[in-house]
Every structure is written in structure tokens, then in C-alpha cells.
C-alpha positions as CSV (number, residue, x, y, z in Angstrom):
1,M,47.2,97.3,181.6
2,K,45.6,100.6,183.1
3,Q,48.3,102.6,185.0
4,T,47.4,102.9,188.7
5,I,47.4,106.3,190.6
6,L,46.9,106.9,194.3
7,V,45.5,110.0,195.2
8,V,45.5,111.4,198.7
9,D,43.8,114.4,200.0
10,D,41.7,115.4,203.1
11,D,39.5,117.7,201.1
12,A,36.8,115.8,199.7
13,D,36.2,118.4,196.8
14,I,39.8,118.2,195.6
15,L,39.8,114.3,195.9
16,N,36.7,114.0,193.7
17,L,38.4,116.5,191.1
18,L,41.5,114.5,190.9
19,E,39.6,111.4,190.5
20,M,37.3,112.6,187.8
21,R,40.3,114.4,185.9
22,L,42.6,111.1,186.0
23,S,39.8,108.6,185.2
24,A,38.5,110.6,182.3
25,S,42.2,110.5,180.9
26,G,42.3,106.7,181.2
27,Y,43.7,106.1,184.6
28,H,42.9,103.7,187.3
29,V,42.5,105.8,190.4
30,V,42.4,104.8,194.1
31,A,41.6,107.4,196.5
32,A,42.2,108.0,200.2
33,S,41.3,110.8,202.5
34,S,44.2,110.3,204.9
35,G,48.0,109.5,205.0
36,Q,47.4,106.3,207.0
37,Q,44.7,105.0,204.6
38,A,46.9,105.7,201.7
39,L,49.6,103.8,202.9
40,S,47.2,100.8,203.7
41,L,45.9,101.2,200.2
42,F,49.6,101.1,199.0
43,N,50.4,98.0,200.6
44,M,47.5,96.2,199.3
45,Q,47.9,96.9,195.4
46,A,50.4,97.6,192.7
47,I,50.5,101.5,192.5
48,G,52.4,103.3,189.9
49,L,52.2,106.9,191.0
50,V,51.1,108.8,194.1
51,I,49.5,112.2,194.1
52,S,49.2,113.6,197.7
53,D,48.4,116.8,199.4
54,L,51.0,118.5,201.6
55,R,48.9,119.8,204.3
56,M,47.1,117.1,206.0
57,P,46.4,116.1,209.9
58,E,48.2,113.4,211.6
59,M,50.4,112.3,208.6
60,D,51.4,114.9,206.2
61,G,52.3,114.7,202.5
62,F,56.1,114.7,203.3
63,A,55.7,112.0,206.0
64,L,53.6,109.8,203.7
65,Y,56.5,110.3,200.8
66,T,59.0,109.0,203.3
67,A,57.0,105.9,204.3
68,I,56.3,105.1,200.7
69,H,59.8,105.8,199.7
70,Q,60.8,103.0,202.4
71,L,58.6,100.5,200.7
72,N,59.2,101.2,197.1
73,A,61.7,103.8,196.1
74,T,60.8,103.6,192.4
75,V,57.3,105.1,192.8
76,P,57.3,108.6,191.7
77,F,55.5,111.0,194.3
78,I,53.8,114.5,193.2
79,L,52.8,116.9,196.0
80,L,50.0,119.3,196.0
81,T,49.9,122.3,197.9
82,A,48.1,125.7,198.4
83,H,51.3,127.4,199.7
84,G,53.9,126.3,197.0
85,S,56.7,128.5,195.9
86,I,59.8,127.7,193.8
87,P,62.1,127.5,197.1
88,E,59.7,124.8,198.4
89,A,59.5,123.0,195.0
90,V,63.1,122.7,195.0
91,H,63.3,121.5,198.8
92,A,60.8,118.8,197.8
93,T,62.8,117.6,194.9
94,Q,65.8,117.6,197.0
95,Q,64.0,114.9,199.2
96,G,63.4,113.0,196.1
97,V,59.8,113.9,195.4
98,F,59.2,113.9,191.5
99,S,57.3,116.9,191.1
100,F,55.3,119.7,193.1
101,L,52.1,121.5,192.1
102,T,50.4,124.3,193.5
103,K,46.6,124.4,194.0
104,P,44.5,125.6,192.3
105,F,46.2,123.2,189.7
106,D,45.7,123.4,186.0
107,S,44.4,120.1,184.6
108,K,46.6,120.0,181.6
109,V,49.7,120.7,183.8
110,L,48.6,117.9,186.0
111,L,48.3,115.3,183.2
112,E,51.5,116.3,181.5
113,L,53.1,115.8,185.0
114,V,51.3,112.4,185.4
115,A,52.4,111.2,181.9
116,N,56.0,112.3,182.6
117,A,56.1,110.5,185.9
118,F,55.1,107.1,184.2
119,K,57.9,107.5,181.9
120,I,60.3,106.6,184.6
121,T,58.2,104.0,186.4
122,P,59.9,100.8,185.2
123,Q,56.5,98.8,184.6
124,Y,55.1,101.9,182.6
125,A,58.3,103.0,181.0
126,I,56.6,103.1,177.5
127,S,53.7,105.4,177.4
128,N,50.2,104.1,176.1
129,H,49.1,107.6,175.5
130,D,49.2,108.5,171.7
131,D,49.0,112.3,172.3
132,E,52.6,112.0,174.3
133,A,54.4,109.9,172.0
134,W,55.5,112.7,169.6
135,R,57.7,113.9,172.5
136,S,58.4,110.7,174.5
137,S,62.0,111.3,174.4
138,I,61.9,114.7,176.1
139,I,61.7,113.9,180.0
140,S,60.6,117.0,181.8
141,G,57.8,118.4,184.3
142,S,59.3,121.7,184.5
143,Q,56.8,124.8,183.5
144,Q,59.4,126.2,181.1
145,M,59.7,122.9,178.9
146,Q,56.0,122.6,179.0
147,S,55.6,126.0,177.8
148,L,58.3,125.1,175.1
149,L,56.8,121.9,174.1
150,A,53.3,123.5,173.6
151,Q,54.9,125.9,171.2
152,A,56.6,123.1,169.3
153,K,53.5,121.1,169.0
154,L,51.9,124.0,167.4
155,V,54.7,124.9,165.0
156,A,54.9,121.1,164.2
157,A,51.7,121.4,162.4
158,S,52.9,123.8,159.9
159,D,55.9,123.7,157.5
160,A,57.5,126.9,158.9
161,S,61.3,126.8,159.4
162,V,62.3,126.7,163.0
163,L,65.5,127.7,164.6
164,I,66.3,126.0,168.0
165,Q,68.9,127.7,170.2
166,G,70.4,126.4,173.5
167,E,73.6,125.4,175.0
168,S,75.4,122.2,174.1
169,G,73.7,119.1,175.7
170,T,70.2,120.7,176.2
171,G,68.7,118.3,173.6
172,K,68.4,120.4,170.5
173,E,68.1,117.2,168.2
174,L,65.7,115.7,170.5
175,L,63.3,118.9,170.3
176,A,63.8,118.6,166.4
177,Q,62.9,115.0,166.5
178,S,60.0,115.7,168.4
179,I,58.7,118.3,166.0
180,H,59.1,115.9,163.0
181,N,57.2,113.3,165.0
182,A,54.2,115.6,165.6
183,S,54.3,117.1,161.9
184,P,52.4,115.8,159.0
185,R,55.7,114.7,157.7
186,H,56.3,112.1,160.5
187,A,56.2,109.0,158.2
188,D,58.7,110.1,156.0
189,P,62.6,110.5,157.0
190,F,64.0,112.6,160.0
191,V,67.5,113.2,158.9
192,A,70.1,115.1,161.1
193,I,73.7,116.3,160.2
194,N,75.9,118.1,162.6
195,C,77.4,121.1,160.5
196,A,80.5,121.6,162.7
197,A,81.5,117.9,162.5
198,I,81.9,117.8,158.7
199,P,84.9,119.3,157.0
200,E,84.1,122.2,154.6
201,A,85.1,120.2,151.7
202,L,82.8,117.4,152.4
203,L,79.8,119.3,153.7
204,E,78.6,120.5,150.3
205,S,78.7,116.8,149.1
206,E,76.8,115.4,152.3
207,L,74.1,118.0,152.0
208,F,73.8,118.3,148.1
209,G,75.3,115.0,146.8
210,H,77.8,114.6,144.2
211,K,78.3,113.1,140.8
212,K,80.7,110.5,139.7
213,G,84.2,112.1,139.0
214,A,83.2,115.4,140.7
215,F,86.6,115.5,142.6
216,T,89.1,113.0,143.5
217,G,87.7,110.0,145.1
218,A,84.1,110.4,143.7
219,T,84.1,106.9,142.1
220,R,80.1,106.7,142.0
221,D,77.2,109.2,142.4
222,H,76.4,109.9,145.8
223,Q,72.9,111.1,147.1
224,G,73.0,113.9,149.6
225,L,70.9,114.4,152.7
226,F,68.6,116.7,151.0
227,Q,67.5,113.7,148.9
228,T,67.7,111.3,151.5
229,A,65.2,113.3,153.7
230,N,62.8,114.1,150.8
231,G,59.3,114.3,151.9
232,G,60.5,114.5,155.6
233,T,62.6,116.8,157.7
234,L,66.2,117.6,157.6
235,F,67.8,118.9,160.8
236,L,70.9,121.0,160.5
237,D,72.6,121.2,163.8
238,E,75.1,123.7,164.9
239,I,74.3,125.7,161.5
240,G,76.3,128.6,163.1
241,D,79.4,126.8,162.3
242,M,78.5,126.2,158.7
243,P,81.1,127.8,156.2
244,M,79.9,131.1,154.3
245,S,80.4,129.4,150.9
246,I,77.9,126.7,152.0
247,Q,75.6,129.2,153.6
248,A,75.1,130.7,150.1
249,K,74.1,127.4,148.3
250,L,71.8,126.4,151.2
251,L,70.0,129.8,151.0
252,R,69.7,129.1,147.2
253,A,68.3,125.8,147.9
254,L,65.7,127.0,150.4
255,Q,64.5,129.6,148.2
256,E,64.1,127.5,145.1
257,R,63.4,124.3,146.6
258,L,66.1,123.0,144.0
259,I,69.5,121.4,144.7
260,R,72.5,120.7,142.4
261,P,74.9,118.1,143.2
262,V,78.5,118.6,143.2
263,G,79.8,118.3,139.6
264,G,76.3,117.7,138.2
265,T,74.4,120.1,135.6
266,N,70.8,119.2,136.3
267,Q,68.8,120.7,139.3
268,I,66.8,118.2,141.4
269,P,63.5,119.3,142.9
270,I,63.3,118.9,146.8
271,N,60.5,118.5,149.3
272,V,62.0,118.8,152.7
273,R,61.2,120.7,155.9
274,V,64.4,122.1,157.5
275,L,64.9,122.5,161.2
276,C,68.2,124.2,162.5
277,A,70.1,124.6,165.7
278,T,72.9,126.4,167.1
279,H,74.6,127.2,170.5
280,K,75.9,130.3,169.0
281,N,74.3,133.7,169.0
282,L,73.7,134.3,165.2
283,L,72.8,138.0,165.6
284,E,76.6,138.4,166.9
285,E,77.7,136.1,164.1
286,M,76.0,138.3,161.6
287,Q,77.6,141.4,163.1
288,E,80.9,139.7,162.9
289,K,80.1,138.8,159.0
290,R,80.4,135.1,159.7
291,F,76.7,134.3,159.2
292,R,74.6,135.4,156.3
293,E,71.7,138.0,157.2
294,D,69.4,136.5,154.6
295,L,69.8,132.9,155.7
296,Y,69.1,134.0,159.2
297,Y,65.9,135.2,158.4
298,R,65.0,132.2,156.0
299,I,65.8,129.8,158.8
300,N,64.5,131.8,161.9
301,V,60.7,132.0,161.2
302,V,60.1,130.6,164.5
303,N,62.4,130.7,167.2
304,L,62.6,128.0,170.0
305,S,65.1,128.3,172.9
306,I,65.7,125.4,175.2
307,P,66.6,126.4,178.7
308,S,69.8,125.3,180.2
309,L,69.5,122.2,182.9
310,A,70.7,124.9,185.7
311,A,67.4,126.8,184.8
312,R,65.3,123.9,185.1
313,R,66.5,122.2,188.4
314,E,63.2,120.7,189.3
315,D,63.7,118.1,186.4
316,I,66.8,117.0,187.8
317,P,65.6,114.2,189.9
318,L,63.3,113.2,187.1
319,L,66.0,112.9,184.5
320,A,68.2,111.0,187.0
321,N,65.8,108.4,187.8
322,Y,65.0,108.3,184.2
323,F,68.6,107.5,183.1
324,L,68.9,105.3,186.2
325,A,66.0,103.1,185.2
326,N,67.7,102.8,181.4
327,L,71.0,102.2,182.7
328,N,69.7,99.7,185.1
329,K,68.6,97.6,181.8
330,K,71.8,98.3,179.9
331,Y,74.2,97.2,183.0
332,H,72.0,94.4,184.3
333,K,71.8,96.2,187.7
334,K,68.9,96.7,190.3
335,L,69.6,100.2,191.8
336,N,66.6,101.4,193.6
337,G,67.2,105.1,193.5
338,F,69.3,107.8,194.9
339,A,70.1,108.9,198.5
340,P,68.3,112.1,199.2
341,D,71.7,113.9,199.9
342,A,73.0,112.5,196.5
343,L,69.8,114.2,194.9
344,E,70.7,117.5,196.7
345,L,74.2,117.4,195.4
346,M,73.0,116.9,191.8
347,I,70.4,119.6,192.1
348,A,72.8,122.1,193.3
349,A,75.6,121.2,190.7
350,P,76.5,123.9,188.0
351,W,75.9,121.4,184.8
352,P,78.0,123.3,182.1
353,G,77.4,120.1,180.1
354,N,73.5,120.0,180.7
355,I,71.6,117.1,180.1
356,R,74.4,115.1,178.3
357,Q,76.8,115.7,181.2
358,L,74.0,114.5,183.7
359,Q,73.6,111.4,181.9
360,N,77.4,110.7,181.9
361,I,77.4,111.4,185.7
362,I,74.4,108.7,186.2
363,E,76.2,106.2,183.8
364,Q,79.3,106.6,186.0
365,V,77.7,106.1,189.4
366,V,75.6,103.3,188.1
367,V,78.6,101.4,186.9
368,L,80.5,101.9,190.1
369,S,77.7,101.4,192.6
370,T,77.8,98.6,194.8
371,T,74.7,99.4,197.2
372,P,71.1,99.4,196.1
373,I,70.9,103.2,196.8
374,V,73.2,105.5,195.1
375,T,75.1,107.5,197.9
376,S,76.2,111.0,197.8
377,A,79.7,110.1,198.2
378,L,79.6,108.2,194.9
379,V,77.7,111.3,193.2
380,Q,80.3,113.8,194.7
381,K,83.2,111.7,193.2
382,A,81.5,111.3,189.7
383,L,80.7,115.2,189.5
384,Q,84.4,116.2,190.5
385,D,85.8,114.0,188.1
386,N,83.5,115.0,185.4
387,I,83.2,118.7,186.0
388,S,87.0,119.1,186.2
389,S,87.4,117.4,183.0
390,M,85.0,119.9,181.5
391,I,87.1,123.1,181.6
392,S,86.3,126.1,179.7
393,F,88.1,126.8,176.4
394,D,89.7,129.7,177.9
395,T,90.9,127.7,180.8
396,A,92.3,125.1,178.4
397,R,94.2,127.8,176.6
398,K,95.6,129.4,179.6
399,N,96.8,126.1,180.9
400,F,98.4,125.3,177.5
401,E,100.1,128.6,177.4
402,Q,101.6,128.4,180.9
403,Q,102.8,124.9,180.2
404,Y,104.4,125.9,177.1
405,L,106.2,128.7,178.7
406,I,107.5,126.6,181.6
407,N,108.8,124.1,178.9
408,L,110.3,127.0,177.0
409,M,112.1,128.4,180.1
410,K,113.5,125.0,181.0
411,A,114.9,124.3,177.6
412,T,116.7,127.6,177.6
413,Q,117.7,127.6,181.2
414,G,115.8,131.0,182.0
415,N,117.3,132.7,178.8
416,V,114.5,135.3,178.1
417,T,116.0,136.6,174.8
418,Q,116.6,133.1,173.4
419,A,113.1,131.9,174.6
420,A,111.4,135.1,173.0
421,R,113.0,134.4,169.8
422,I,111.9,130.7,169.8
423,A,108.2,131.9,170.6
424,D,108.5,134.4,168.0
425,R,107.7,137.2,170.2
426,N,109.8,140.6,171.0
427,R,111.5,140.6,174.3
428,T,109.2,143.2,175.9
429,E,106.1,141.5,175.0
430,F,107.4,138.1,176.2
431,Y,108.3,139.6,179.5
432,K,104.6,140.8,179.7
433,I,103.2,137.1,178.8
434,L,105.7,135.8,181.8
435,E,104.4,138.2,184.1
436,R,100.9,137.4,183.2
437,H,101.6,133.7,184.1
438,Q,103.6,134.6,187.2
439,I,106.7,132.8,185.7
440,N,110.0,134.1,187.0
441,P,112.9,133.4,184.6
442,A,115.4,133.5,187.3
443,L,114.1,130.5,189.0
444,F,115.0,128.5,185.9
445,K,118.6,129.7,186.1
446,A,118.8,128.7,189.7
447,T,117.4,125.4,189.0
448,V,120.0,124.7,186.5
449,A,122.7,126.0,188.7
450,N,121.7,123.6,191.3
451,D,121.6,120.7,189.3
């Protein structure tokens, strides 16, 4: 079944250009020269996407969007304008518009947006376009991500090592998987390992394998991930957390294309492309002697940096609706979309946990929603609950230290000398720590005396 697009513009030349570009890409196009005509056509047939000019007489693009959204809130809407800017684009997405494209538009960008729009339309959730299949798990319409994906597609054709950098939750593994999908190795395994999640004593065995009897508990030979991924791609996530001792062995494996299992004597040839990722600044890690310089230059032939969700806010409505569609199926719900003020809250939120955090928020509101449209009140509560639980490491450490001091002062009844001794700090230093946390020892003496 062809995907049907309704295009609306009072400029006949633009309308013809849109129809020609989209039809040539395999879409079924329905054209309208006014908002009223578009509304009539929308009511007569199944439309999967609407692309409309913003400035039109009588009924403009926003008015058409509002009318169509009332009829079917799941149909994505792309606005075209000759007066576009980033603030206007954000305003449009705040109202629930899928995306915003300025005229004159680039045909490639238009087709990318259209392909992404159909990913969130329930009846078209699975793309029929093979050229998009490689990156189907990455949902985005932002210019930043389109540029990044174009680079990823180019580098996928080679066997060059790639270092993917980005904050936690931005989708580094999804990008690595997409590179593998677009590469000549796509028919062979894609194997991922989080270097930060495996204890140092086990990481070497996980990567290179081990022989029976190599250490206590090694009751049989074990094939490492380099062998498991042979012919394909090995993705080393959070490589910045890899211990120095393993870094040296990894470097040797990459240089020689040979591995030696733990406890083994023979070297095994490998044919693996290695992709790496980290949220750390490896240049700083090298300066602090926590990451090998020679390994850094070996894995960083091509550097791809994923923007944070806060840097691509125009993708938030798209991602929110994509997660909503998937979670509707998971929880057997029939939610139609988000209230405009609910989307506005999400667009304005800080998102320290990036896309992973957004997905958690959407899952919470889907589970708890009792109305067809997700309300701003429900989103507000989910954001408050979620963000408050994602405090920074420094804040968590400060909170722990403060509670420790309070408990210590209670236990010693405000005796600073005794408390300092228990905390293994000299008395002067301990007083400074108490002052930093604004804790007055006298209050604890008074509390005991009044009990």
C-alpha cells in the first residue's frame, strides 16, 4: 500500500514541485490549493501525512493543522514557510506540528522528514523504503541529526574505526547499530558490550575469551566477543571506563588483528570492525593518564558527536509520539496524542537523561493516563518525579555527607571532638565541614537536653 500525502499550497508552482518530488519517491500525493479544499479531501480518504504552506488566504496552515488535528490527532503535519526561523519552528512544534521546513526547501531534507513522519504514523510504522532501513531505529527530523546521519552513512561504507561521543541516553549504541546496518558487514553479527558494566577481572575474558582452567571457575573454554563478532562489528560502549591493563591488550589486538584468550598460548586471527563510544572527554582522560594516547588515535579515525536532546528540541514531539505509538501497543492503550501544553512542557524540560529519560517519561504517562489525550498535569507530575530522582553525582554526594554528619552529631550528642574522631578528621577540619553544611553542634546538645 502506497503512503498517501496531502500537500497544500496556494502557489501552483510549489504545489507542482511537491507533487513531482514526492511522487517520484513512491508516495501517493493528493494536492489542494487551499485549506478548505484540503479539509474536504482529508475527510474523503485516508491520509498518512499533511504538508501545508503556512501563509495562505482564508485558512492558513496553523488553522488547517488545528482542524485536522481535531479530526485525527495521529496524522503528522509538516509546515512550509518562507519566513521560517528557529523560534517559529519551536513555536510550531509546541502546538504539536511534527516539523517545520523553510522555503526554498531542499528536496533531500523534505524526503528525510517525510520518511521520519511515517515512522510515527501507526499504519506506516514500518518503513517500506530500503534506503531508510539502515537507520530506522533513529527517530529525528532535526538538521543536526540529518547531518550526523549523512556522515554515518558515508563512514559505514569503509572499515574505518569510529568514536561516537555523546551524553548518556543520546543513543550512541543505536547509531553504532545503524552504521553496522549500512556497512558491507551488515549480514554478520553486531555485538555490543558496555565496558563500564563489566568488572576488570571479567572484561578481558569477555573480550578475548579464556581457556579451560585459566582461572578458578573456568570449567570450559569460553569464546570471547571478538570471536563472536567475527566478520561483523564489535561495539565497545563506554570505552573511557576501560581499565588501562585491558586498553593495552585491546590496542595490540587492533594493531595485529590477533587475540589471545586468557590462559591460552595460541593467537587467533580476527576480522572485526570496532566501533567505540563514550560520554567522557578522552582528551582530558589522556591528560590524567587514565586513557592511552596510542589507543585514542587508533579508535578515533572518524569522530561522530551526538547532540543532546536539549540541543535538538524540535525532535521532542516526534520522539514523544513515536514512543506513544509503541507504548500504546505494549500496554494495549488507545491514546491519541498529547495536549498542546503537555508538548510545550516537554519541549521546555531540561532532559539531563536525554532520550532514555524522555522514553521513561512517556511510559509513565501512558501507564497512568485515563484520558484519550495525555494532559499537561500528567506530564508535569512525571517530569517532577523523574527529574527529582536524577540528581547529579555532586548533589547525591553532598546529600549523603550532610545526612552522615547529622546522624553523627545525633549519636555523639553534639560532641565535636568525639564526632571528629569517629569521622577520622582533625577537629579544625571537622568544624569547617560542619560549617559548609550549616550544621550547628549546639542544636544537637539542646535537643538531647530537652528530650
